C-alpha positions as YAML, in Angstrom:
chain: A
units: angstrom
residues:
- id: 1
  name: MET
  ca: [-11.49, -37.22, 237.10]
- id: 2
  name: GLU
  ca: [-12.31, -34.78, 234.40]
- id: 3
  name: ASP
  ca: [-15.34, -36.42, 233.02]
- id: 4
  name: THR
  ca: [-17.82, -33.86, 231.97]
- id: 5
  name: MET
  ca: [-20.37, -36.23, 230.02]
- id: 6
  name: GLY
  ca: [-20.94, -40.28, 230.30]
- id: 7
  name: VAL
  ca: [-22.75, -43.39, 232.04]
- id: 8
  name: PHE
  ca: [-21.43, -44.91, 234.88]
- id: 9
  name: ALA
  ca: [-22.25, -48.01, 236.85]
- id: 10
  name: ALA
  ca: [-21.60, -50.06, 239.88]
- id: 11
  name: LEU
  ca: [-21.99, -53.78, 241.09]
- id: 12
  name: ASP
  ca: [-22.83, -55.24, 244.38]
- id: 13
  name: VAL
  ca: [-21.37, -58.63, 244.34]
- id: 14
  name: SER
  ca: [-22.62, -61.69, 246.35]
- id: 15
  name: GLN
  ca: [-22.30, -65.17, 245.86]
- id: 16
  name: GLU
  ca: [-25.24, -65.81, 244.19]
- id: 17
  name: GLU
  ca: [-26.43, -62.47, 242.47]
- id: 18
  name: THR
  ca: [-25.02, -59.20, 241.37]
- id: 19
  name: ALA
  ca: [-27.18, -56.14, 241.51]
- id: 20
  name: ILE
  ca: [-25.98, -53.45, 238.90]
- id: 21
  name: CYS
  ca: [-27.09, -49.64, 238.70]
- id: 22
  name: MET
  ca: [-26.29, -47.47, 236.10]
- id: 23
  name: VAL
  ca: [-26.30, -43.94, 236.17]
- id: 24
  name: CYS
  ca: [-25.65, -40.69, 233.43]
- id: 25
  name: GLN
  ca: [-23.53, -37.93, 234.37]
- id: 26
  name: ASP
  ca: [-25.94, -35.78, 236.35]
- id: 27
  name: GLY
  ca: [-27.34, -38.84, 239.14]
- id: 28
  name: THR
  ca: [-29.97, -39.95, 237.34]
- id: 29
  name: ILE
  ca: [-30.20, -43.73, 237.37]
- id: 30
  name: LEU
  ca: [-30.93, -45.33, 233.84]
- id: 31
  name: ALA
  ca: [-31.00, -48.95, 234.52]
- id: 32
  name: GLU
  ca: [-31.17, -51.22, 237.42]
- id: 33
  name: ALA
  ca: [-31.24, -54.79, 237.10]
- id: 34
  name: LYS
  ca: [-30.23, -58.35, 239.48]
- id: 35
  name: VAL
  ca: [-28.35, -60.96, 237.64]
- id: 36
  name: PRO
  ca: [-26.31, -64.01, 238.33]
- id: 37
  name: THR
  ca: [-22.89, -63.40, 239.24]
- id: 38
  name: CYS
  ca: [-21.22, -64.46, 235.62]
- id: 39
  name: PRO
  ca: [-18.83, -62.49, 234.36]
- id: 40
  name: ASP
  ca: [-20.45, -63.08, 230.84]
- id: 41
  name: ARG
  ca: [-23.88, -62.49, 232.24]
- id: 42
  name: ILE
  ca: [-22.58, -59.22, 233.75]
- id: 43
  name: ALA
  ca: [-20.39, -57.67, 230.57]
- id: 44
  name: ALA
  ca: [-23.11, -59.01, 228.14]
- id: 45
  name: TRP
  ca: [-26.32, -56.64, 230.48]
- id: 46
  name: LEU
  ca: [-23.56, -53.65, 231.01]
- id: 47
  name: MET
  ca: [-22.69, -53.61, 227.15]
- id: 48
  name: ALA
  ca: [-26.07, -53.92, 226.19]
- id: 49
  name: ARG
  ca: [-27.39, -50.85, 227.64]
- id: 50
  name: GLY
  ca: [-24.12, -48.71, 228.32]
- id: 51
  name: ASP
  ca: [-23.12, -47.27, 224.90]
- id: 52
  name: GLY
  ca: [-20.10, -44.49, 226.57]
- id: 53
  name: LEU
  ca: [-20.02, -46.62, 229.35]
- id: 54
  name: GLN
  ca: [-16.85, -45.02, 231.49]
- id: 55
  name: ARG
  ca: [-16.60, -46.63, 234.45]
- id: 56
  name: VAL
  ca: [-18.07, -49.29, 236.38]
- id: 57
  name: GLY
  ca: [-17.22, -49.66, 239.88]
- id: 58
  name: MET
  ca: [-17.42, -52.43, 242.16]
- id: 59
  name: GLU
  ca: [-15.66, -52.87, 246.03]
- id: 60
  name: THR
  ca: [-13.25, -54.87, 247.07]
- id: 61
  name: GLY
  ca: [-13.98, -58.31, 248.84]
- id: 62
  name: PRO
  ca: [-13.95, -62.11, 248.36]
- id: 63
  name: LEU
  ca: [-14.65, -62.24, 244.60]
- id: 64
  name: ALA
  ca: [-13.03, -58.69, 243.68]
- id: 65
  name: VAL
  ca: [-9.80, -60.47, 242.01]
- id: 66
  name: TRP
  ca: [-11.26, -62.98, 240.10]
- id: 67
  name: LEU
  ca: [-14.59, -60.50, 238.65]
- id: 68
  name: TRP
  ca: [-11.68, -57.60, 238.02]
- id: 69
  name: ASN
  ca: [-9.57, -59.92, 235.80]
- id: 70
  name: ALA
  ca: [-12.83, -61.90, 233.88]
- id: 71
  name: LEU
  ca: [-14.42, -58.17, 233.11]
- id: 72
  name: THR
  ca: [-11.18, -56.67, 232.08]
- id: 73
  name: ALA
  ca: [-10.50, -59.62, 229.73]
- id: 74
  name: ARG
  ca: [-14.12, -58.55, 228.52]
- id: 75
  name: GLN
  ca: [-13.19, -54.88, 227.85]
- id: 76
  name: VAL
  ca: [-15.07, -53.73, 230.49]
- id: 77
  name: PRO
  ca: [-13.76, -50.37, 232.05]
- id: 78
  name: ILE
  ca: [-13.84, -52.06, 236.10]
- id: 79
  name: ILE
  ca: [-12.36, -50.35, 238.74]
- id: 80
  name: CYS
  ca: [-11.91, -51.35, 242.36]
- id: 81
  name: ILE
  ca: [-13.29, -49.36, 245.46]
- id: 82
  name: ASP
  ca: [-11.60, -49.39, 248.73]
- id: 83
  name: ALA
  ca: [-14.46, -50.61, 250.99]
- id: 84
  name: ARG
  ca: [-13.61, -48.75, 254.09]
- id: 85
  name: HIS
  ca: [-14.27, -45.31, 251.86]
- id: 86
  name: ALA
  ca: [-17.02, -46.84, 250.03]
- id: 87
  name: ASN
  ca: [-18.69, -47.70, 253.96]
- id: 88
  name: GLY
  ca: [-18.69, -44.15, 254.50]
- id: 89
  name: VAL
  ca: [-21.23, -43.53, 252.00]
- id: 90
  name: LEU
  ca: [-23.25, -46.34, 252.09]
- id: 91
  name: LYS
  ca: [-24.07, -46.78, 255.99]
- id: 92
  name: MET
  ca: [-25.94, -43.38, 255.23]
- id: 93
  name: MET
  ca: [-28.70, -45.19, 253.86]
- id: 94
  name: PRO
  ca: [-31.93, -45.88, 255.93]
- id: 95
  name: ASN
  ca: [-32.15, -49.16, 254.55]
- id: 96
  name: LYS
  ca: [-29.38, -51.91, 253.35]
- id: 97
  name: THR
  ca: [-30.26, -53.68, 250.51]
- id: 98
  name: ASP
  ca: [-28.10, -54.90, 247.22]
- id: 99
  name: ARG
  ca: [-29.66, -52.54, 244.93]
- id: 100
  name: HIS
  ca: [-29.30, -49.12, 247.45]
- id: 101
  name: ASP
  ca: [-25.74, -50.64, 248.07]
- id: 102
  name: ALA
  ca: [-25.44, -50.72, 243.73]
- id: 103
  name: ARG
  ca: [-26.95, -47.25, 243.84]
- id: 104
  name: GLY
  ca: [-24.86, -45.57, 246.60]
- id: 105
  name: LEU
  ca: [-21.70, -47.35, 244.79]
- id: 106
  name: ALA
  ca: [-22.81, -45.76, 240.88]
- id: 107
  name: GLN
  ca: [-22.91, -42.51, 242.33]
- id: 108
  name: ILE
  ca: [-19.58, -42.66, 244.06]
- id: 109
  name: VAL
  ca: [-18.18, -43.68, 240.63]
- id: 110
  name: ARG
  ca: [-20.02, -41.16, 239.31]
- id: 111
  name: THR
  ca: [-18.43, -38.18, 241.23]
- id: 112
  name: GLY
  ca: [-15.21, -39.39, 241.39]
- id: 113
  name: TRP
  ca: [-15.26, -39.56, 245.17]
- id: 114
  name: PHE
  ca: [-12.96, -42.78, 245.69]
- id: 115
  name: LYS
  ca: [-9.55, -44.44, 245.84]
- id: 116
  name: ALA
  ca: [-9.23, -47.12, 243.53]
- id: 117
  name: VAL
  ca: [-7.18, -50.59, 244.91]
- id: 118
  name: GLN
  ca: [-4.40, -51.63, 242.62]
- id: 119
  name: ILE
  ca: [-5.46, -55.52, 241.96]
- id: 120
  name: LYS
  ca: [-2.23, -57.55, 241.85]
- id: 121
  name: SER
  ca: [-0.64, -59.92, 239.62]
- id: 122
  name: HIS
  ca: [-1.19, -63.46, 239.46]
- id: 123
  name: GLU
  ca: [2.10, -64.63, 240.56]
- id: 124
  name: ALA
  ca: [1.77, -61.88, 243.79]
- id: 125
  name: TYR
  ca: [-1.84, -63.96, 244.88]
- id: 126
  name: ALA
  ca: [-0.50, -67.20, 244.27]
- id: 127
  name: ASN
  ca: [2.69, -66.58, 246.33]
- id: 128
  name: ARG
  ca: [0.61, -64.96, 249.14]
- id: 129
  name: ALA
  ca: [-2.13, -68.20, 248.71]
- id: 130
  name: MET
  ca: [0.79, -70.37, 249.74]
- id: 131
  name: LEU
  ca: [2.07, -68.14, 252.72]
- id: 132
  name: THR
  ca: [-1.30, -67.66, 254.04]
- id: 133
  name: ALA
  ca: [-2.02, -71.99, 253.88]
- id: 134
  name: ARG
  ca: [1.31, -71.88, 255.83]
- id: 135
  name: GLU
  ca: [0.77, -69.63, 258.56]
- id: 136
  name: THR
  ca: [-3.03, -71.44, 258.88]
- id: 137
  name: LEU
  ca: [-0.90, -75.06, 259.05]
- id: 138
  name: VAL
  ca: [1.64, -73.47, 261.79]
- id: 139
  name: GLY
  ca: [-2.11, -71.82, 263.48]
- id: 140
  name: MET
  ca: [-3.11, -75.67, 263.60]
- id: 141
  name: ARG
  ca: [-0.18, -77.33, 265.30]
- id: 142
  name: VAL
  ca: [-0.05, -74.49, 267.95]
- id: 143
  name: LYS
  ca: [-3.43, -75.30, 268.73]
- id: 144
  name: LEU
  ca: [-2.96, -78.91, 268.77]
- id: 145
  name: GLU
  ca: [-0.05, -78.79, 270.88]
- id: 146
  name: ASN
  ca: [-2.03, -76.61, 273.48]
- id: 147
  name: GLU
  ca: [-5.03, -79.03, 273.54]
- id: 148
  name: ILE
  ca: [-2.28, -81.69, 274.13]
- id: 149
  name: ARG
  ca: [-1.26, -79.84, 277.19]
- id: 150
  name: GLY
  ca: [-4.69, -78.42, 278.25]
- id: 151
  name: LEU
  ca: [-5.81, -82.12, 278.47]
- id: 152
  name: LEU
  ca: [-3.05, -83.58, 279.97]
- id: 153
  name: LYS
  ca: [-3.27, -80.93, 283.08]
- id: 154
  name: THR
  ca: [-6.93, -82.33, 283.64]
- id: 155
  name: PHE
  ca: [-5.04, -85.73, 284.56]
- id: 156
  name: GLY
  ca: [-2.61, -84.27, 286.70]
- id: 157
  name: VAL
  ca: [0.11, -84.57, 284.22]
- id: 158
  name: MET
  ca: [2.24, -81.39, 283.50]
- id: 159
  name: PHE
  ca: [4.04, -81.41, 280.16]
- id: 160
  name: GLY
  ca: [6.48, -79.02, 281.06]
- id: 161
  name: LYS
  ca: [9.95, -78.38, 279.15]
- id: 162
  name: ARG
  ca: [12.17, -80.81, 278.48]
- id: 163
  name: VAL
  ca: [15.34, -81.68, 276.28]
- id: 164
  name: GLY
  ca: [14.67, -82.57, 272.60]
- id: 165
  name: GLY
  ca: [11.41, -81.08, 272.23]
- id: 166
  name: PHE
  ca: [7.76, -81.82, 272.32]
- id: 167
  name: LYS
  ca: [7.40, -84.65, 270.31]
- id: 168
  name: ARG
  ca: [10.23, -86.53, 272.54]
- id: 169
  name: ARG
  ca: [8.36, -85.27, 275.53]
- id: 170
  name: ALA
  ca: [4.63, -86.19, 274.58]
- id: 171
  name: GLU
  ca: [6.19, -89.87, 273.89]
- id: 172
  name: GLU
  ca: [7.45, -90.03, 277.18]
- id: 173
  name: ILE
  ca: [4.19, -89.10, 278.78]
- id: 174
  name: ILE
  ca: [2.55, -92.03, 276.79]
- id: 175
  name: SER
  ca: [4.96, -94.52, 277.59]
- id: 176
  name: LYS
  ca: [5.57, -93.65, 280.96]
- id: 177
  name: GLU
  ca: [3.37, -91.34, 282.90]
- id: 178
  name: LEU
  ca: [-0.30, -92.56, 281.03]
- id: 179
  name: ALA
  ca: [0.61, -96.06, 282.01]
- id: 180
  name: ILE
  ca: [-1.69, -96.14, 284.96]
- id: 181
  name: ALA
  ca: [-4.55, -94.95, 282.39]
- id: 182
  name: PRO
  ca: [-4.33, -96.82, 278.96]
- id: 183
  name: ASP
  ca: [-7.35, -95.78, 277.99]
- id: 184
  name: LEU
  ca: [-6.17, -92.20, 277.48]
- id: 185
  name: VAL
  ca: [-3.21, -93.22, 275.08]
- id: 186
  name: PRO
  ca: [-5.42, -93.69, 271.35]
- id: 187
  name: ILE
  ca: [-6.55, -89.87, 272.52]
- id: 188
  name: PHE
  ca: [-3.16, -88.52, 272.51]
- id: 189
  name: GLU
  ca: [-1.71, -90.77, 269.93]
- id: 190
  name: THR
  ca: [-4.50, -89.70, 267.73]
- id: 191
  name: LEU
  ca: [-3.42, -85.88, 268.25]
- id: 192
  name: LEU
  ca: [0.47, -86.77, 267.76]
- id: 193
  name: HIS
  ca: [-0.34, -88.27, 264.23]
- id: 194
  name: ALA
  ca: [-2.23, -84.87, 263.32]
- id: 195
  name: ARG
  ca: [0.47, -83.11, 264.72]
- id: 196
  name: ARG
  ca: [2.71, -85.29, 262.58]
- id: 197
  name: ASP
  ca: [1.04, -85.09, 259.52]
- id: 198
  name: ILE
  ca: [0.61, -81.19, 259.75]
- id: 199
  name: LEU
  ca: [4.03, -80.92, 260.24]
- id: 200
  name: ALA
  ca: [5.46, -83.08, 257.18]
- id: 201
  name: ARG
  ca: [2.67, -80.56, 255.34]
- id: 202
  name: ILE
  ca: [4.51, -77.31, 256.80]
- id: 203
  name: ALA
  ca: [8.28, -79.19, 255.82]
- id: 204
  name: ALA
  ca: [6.68, -79.43, 252.15]
- id: 205
  name: LEU
  ca: [5.51, -75.88, 252.05]
- id: 206
  name: ASP
  ca: [8.72, -74.54, 253.18]
- id: 207
  name: SER
  ca: [10.44, -76.51, 250.49]
- id: 208
  name: ARG
  ca: [8.40, -74.78, 248.15]
- id: 209
  name: ILE
  ca: [9.09, -71.28, 249.33]
- id: 210
  name: ARG
  ca: [12.75, -71.91, 249.50]
- id: 211
  name: ALA
  ca: [12.72, -73.31, 245.79]
- id: 212
  name: ILE
  ca: [10.58, -69.97, 244.67]
- id: 213
  name: ALA
  ca: [13.12, -67.73, 246.87]
- id: 214
  name: LYS
  ca: [16.01, -69.23, 245.05]
- id: 215
  name: ARG
  ca: [15.02, -68.50, 241.85]
- id: 216
  name: HIS
  ca: [12.87, -65.10, 242.32]
- id: 217
  name: ALA
  ca: [15.55, -62.33, 242.11]
- id: 218
  name: THR
  ca: [13.88, -59.67, 243.74]
- id: 219
  name: VAL
  ca: [13.10, -62.38, 247.00]
- id: 220
  name: ARG
  ca: [17.06, -63.00, 246.67]
- id: 221
  name: LEU
  ca: [17.42, -59.31, 246.80]
- id: 222
  name: LEU
  ca: [15.21, -58.30, 249.82]
- id: 223
  name: MET
  ca: [17.03, -61.42, 251.72]
- id: 224
  name: THR
  ca: [20.37, -58.90, 251.91]
- id: 225
  name: ALA
  ca: [18.64, -57.36, 254.84]
- id: 226
  name: PRO
  ca: [19.56, -58.49, 258.16]
- id: 227
  name: GLY
  ca: [16.46, -60.33, 259.75]
- id: 228
  name: VAL
  ca: [14.98, -61.06, 255.96]
- id: 229
  name: GLY
  ca: [14.15, -64.74, 255.70]
- id: 230
  name: PRO
  ca: [12.23, -66.47, 252.14]
- id: 231
  name: ILE
  ca: [9.06, -66.04, 253.92]
- id: 232
  name: THR
  ca: [9.36, -62.03, 255.08]
- id: 233
  name: ALA
  ca: [10.77, -61.35, 251.42]
- id: 234
  name: MET
  ca: [8.14, -62.90, 249.93]
- id: 235
  name: ALA
  ca: [5.42, -61.33, 251.89]
- id: 236
  name: VAL
  ca: [6.66, -58.03, 251.39]
- id: 237
  name: VAL
  ca: [7.08, -58.59, 247.52]
- id: 238
  name: ALA
  ca: [3.53, -60.10, 247.29]
- id: 239
  name: ALA
  ca: [2.25, -56.87, 249.41]
- id: 240
  name: PHE
  ca: [4.38, -54.65, 246.91]
- id: 241
  name: ASP
  ca: [3.46, -56.35, 243.58]
- id: 242
  name: ASP
  ca: [5.13, -53.36, 242.12]
- id: 243
  name: ALA
  ca: [7.63, -51.21, 243.42]
- id: 244
  name: ALA
  ca: [7.21, -48.42, 240.89]
- id: 245
  name: ARG
  ca: [3.27, -48.05, 242.41]
- id: 246
  name: PHE
  ca: [4.79, -46.32, 245.07]
- id: 247
  name: ARG
  ca: [6.45, -42.84, 244.67]
- id: 248
  name: ARG
  ca: [8.79, -42.68, 247.28]
- id: 249
  name: SER
  ca: [9.85, -45.45, 249.82]
- id: 250
  name: SER
  ca: [8.57, -43.36, 253.01]
- id: 251
  name: SER
  ca: [5.20, -44.64, 251.58]
- id: 252
  name: ALA
  ca: [5.60, -48.36, 252.12]
- id: 253
  name: GLY
  ca: [5.41, -47.79, 256.28]
- id: 254
  name: ALA
  ca: [1.97, -46.23, 255.93]
- id: 255
  name: TYR
  ca: [0.56, -48.82, 253.13]
- id: 256
  name: LEU
  ca: [1.56, -51.29, 255.74]
- id: 257
  name: GLY
  ca: [-0.06, -49.61, 258.86]
- id: 258
  name: LEU
  ca: [3.17, -49.15, 260.80]
- id: 259
  name: THR
  ca: [3.09, -44.77, 261.18]
- id: 260
  name: PRO
  ca: [1.09, -43.75, 263.70]
- id: 261
  name: LYS
  ca: [-2.73, -42.44, 263.19]
- id: 262
  name: ARG
  ca: [-3.18, -38.61, 263.27]
- id: 263
  name: TYR
  ca: [-6.03, -36.34, 264.63]
- id: 264
  name: GLU
  ca: [-6.70, -33.00, 264.41]
- id: 265
  name: SER
  ca: [-9.56, -31.05, 264.98]
- id: 266
  name: GLY
  ca: [-9.80, -27.59, 266.37]
- id: 267
  name: GLU
  ca: [-7.36, -27.09, 269.46]
- id: 268
  name: ILE
  ca: [-7.02, -30.68, 269.54]
- id: 269
  name: SER
  ca: [-3.89, -32.21, 267.82]
- id: 270
  name: ARG
  ca: [-2.41, -35.58, 268.55]
- id: 271
  name: ASN
  ca: [-0.72, -38.82, 266.89]
- id: 272
  name: GLY
  ca: [-2.49, -42.09, 267.96]
- id: 273
  name: ARG
  ca: [-1.30, -45.46, 267.68]
- id: 274
  name: VAL
  ca: [0.06, -47.49, 264.66]
- id: 275
  name: SER
  ca: [-2.85, -47.67, 261.95]
- id: 276
  name: LYS
  ca: [-2.65, -51.52, 261.64]
- id: 277
  name: ARG
  ca: [-3.59, -50.67, 258.04]
- id: 278
  name: GLY
  ca: [-3.02, -53.26, 254.87]
- id: 279
  name: ASP
  ca: [-1.36, -56.35, 255.06]
- id: 280
  name: ARG
  ca: [-1.41, -58.05, 258.30]
- id: 281
  name: PHE
  ca: [0.68, -60.92, 257.61]
- id: 282
  name: THR
  ca: [3.03, -58.90, 256.23]
- id: 283
  name: ARG
  ca: [3.28, -56.08, 258.94]
- id: 284
  name: LYS
  ca: [3.66, -59.62, 261.30]
- id: 285
  name: CYS
  ca: [6.96, -60.50, 259.13]
- id: 286
  name: LEU
  ca: [8.67, -57.04, 259.36]
- id: 287
  name: PHE
  ca: [7.68, -57.12, 263.47]
- id: 288
  name: GLU
  ca: [9.31, -60.63, 263.97]
- id: 289
  name: ALA
  ca: [12.32, -59.38, 261.37]
- id: 290
  name: ALA
  ca: [12.52, -56.41, 263.76]
- id: 291
  name: ASN
  ca: [12.46, -58.18, 266.93]
- id: 292
  name: ALA
  ca: [15.04, -60.81, 265.60]
- id: 293
  name: ILE
  ca: [17.66, -57.23, 264.48]
- id: 294
  name: PHE
  ca: [16.82, -55.72, 268.20]
- id: 295
  name: CYS
  ca: [17.28, -59.02, 270.03]
- id: 296
  name: ARG
  ca: [19.99, -60.79, 268.16]
- id: 297
  name: LYS
  ca: [23.08, -60.28, 266.49]
- id: 298
  name: LEU
  ca: [21.93, -60.72, 263.25]
- id: 299
  name: GLY
  ca: [23.95, -58.14, 261.61]
- id: 300
  name: GLY
  ca: [22.57, -54.63, 260.83]
- id: 301
  name: SER
  ca: [24.41, -53.12, 263.93]
- id: 302
  name: ARG
  ca: [23.49, -49.50, 263.08]
- id: 303
  name: LEU
  ca: [20.08, -50.76, 262.95]
- id: 304
  name: ARG
  ca: [20.23, -52.11, 265.74]
- id: 305
  name: ASN
  ca: [21.98, -49.25, 268.02]
- id: 306
  name: TRP
  ca: [19.14, -47.03, 266.35]
- id: 307
  name: ALA
  ca: [16.47, -49.34, 267.89]
- id: 308
  name: LYS
  ca: [18.19, -49.59, 271.04]
- id: 309
  name: THR
  ca: [18.11, -45.37, 271.24]
- id: 310
  name: VAL
  ca: [14.25, -45.27, 270.26]
- id: 311
  name: ALA
  ca: [14.07, -47.98, 273.13]
- id: 312
  name: ASP
  ca: [15.40, -45.77, 275.66]
- id: 313
  name: ARG
  ca: [12.86, -43.02, 274.88]
- id: 314
  name: THR
  ca: [9.63, -44.95, 274.55]
- id: 315
  name: GLY
  ca: [9.84, -48.61, 275.49]
- id: 316
  name: PRO
  ca: [11.28, -51.98, 273.53]
- id: 317
  name: ARG
  ca: [7.62, -52.63, 271.68]
- id: 318
  name: LYS
  ca: [7.62, -49.06, 270.36]
- id: 319
  name: ALA
  ca: [11.47, -49.11, 268.93]
- id: 320
  name: LYS
  ca: [10.51, -52.55, 267.26]
- id: 321
  name: VAL
  ca: [7.68, -51.21, 265.78]
- id: 322
  name: ALA
  ca: [9.49, -48.14, 264.18]
- id: 323
  name: LEU
  ca: [12.37, -50.44, 263.28]
- id: 324
  name: ALA
  ca: [9.43, -52.72, 261.41]
- id: 325
  name: ARG
  ca: [8.35, -49.34, 259.38]
- id: 326
  name: LYS
  ca: [12.08, -48.15, 258.50]
- id: 327
  name: LEU
  ca: [12.52, -51.73, 257.69]
- id: 328
  name: ALA
  ca: [9.73, -51.90, 254.99]
- id: 329
  name: VAL
  ca: [11.01, -48.31, 253.60]
- id: 330
  name: THR
  ca: [14.61, -50.06, 253.19]
- id: 331
  name: LEU
  ca: [13.26, -53.09, 251.30]
- id: 332
  name: HIS
  ca: [11.24, -50.74, 249.31]
- id: 333
  name: ALA
  ca: [14.03, -48.86, 248.30]
- id: 334
  name: MET
  ca: [16.44, -51.85, 247.68]
- id: 335
  name: TRP
  ca: [13.45, -53.09, 245.38]
- id: 336
  name: ARG
  ca: [13.02, -49.71, 243.37]
- id: 337
  name: THR
  ca: [16.85, -48.91, 243.04]
- id: 338
  name: ASN
  ca: [17.68, -52.80, 242.60]
- id: 339
  name: THR
  ca: [20.40, -52.20, 245.14]
- id: 340
  name: PRO
  ca: [21.56, -54.73, 247.88]
- id: 341
  name: PHE
  ca: [21.15, -54.20, 251.55]
- id: 342
  name: GLN
  ca: [23.62, -51.38, 252.60]
- id: 343
  name: GLU
  ca: [23.45, -49.86, 256.36]
- id: 344
  name: GLU
  ca: [24.61, -46.56, 255.56]
- id: 345
  name: ALA
  ca: [22.03, -46.00, 253.00]
- id: 346
  name: ALA
  ca: [19.40, -47.70, 255.50]
- id: 347
  name: MET
  ca: [20.14, -45.17, 258.04]
- id: 348
  name: ALA
  ca: [20.06, -42.10, 255.68]
...
């Protein structure tokens, strides 16, 4: 940031109102206000007072994507600041108010001591919303199944495992083991009907995901890697959005929180566990893909042998995390070079 003069502003956004603070290059506060969280009102306030306005900052948050797109369309030089970085400054304020937060953000924007967050494309957010919706439905299905198992134990009925799956076993319990307590049958039938409806919605989303994967060239390319299906490939594409955002593919692992944290101070120097920063869902998908490669013969024998060697030294769980990181780096390199999976290149 080489600015020597200019005007800077920051927004502290809430659902109803947005606090705005405008400062000049030397840090003097020029104007402050609270306006409704509306792009037109925010842009009008800034443009009316912002001769020479160079940057406007706001933290990442639930409304950040919408506001960034709307204000960019209105020619406002808006940037998003990583909320974790901003928190280090804002927590020094003795009193936390929207006005104080806006002042702190304005000073961060003025000094340039921030990390700008990339706002992704509409397609990336739409695909991620679909994957998140599916993940939520899967969680609801699991919760319903666990609830059914738990309630049955109250009445001495053990669900257990039977050939034919959950539905067949549940129908068997309702027709036979609950015959002595007919007042319980409507309760469990209601839960089973809810589970059936959720399964239908999951199947509909799965069909939509497969259709998108079929016509999306990058998703099809990433699916050539072992253990990577349409959900994992779409999650990676939605998380990265643009392969050119990383100069080196090795940065992909750190971006997804799959590299160890480092602590060094004086004579202390140690590596911790993986940072778990970034996209949790994509990290989970990559770990599941790594687990499939590690435990099953899905191709990628050299990757599996490498992970087995790591497991001999550190244990299987750490080996699977290391394999997930290698898979993330490999997928990014495949996307950047537009080449299908090549095991020799992945092991290089």
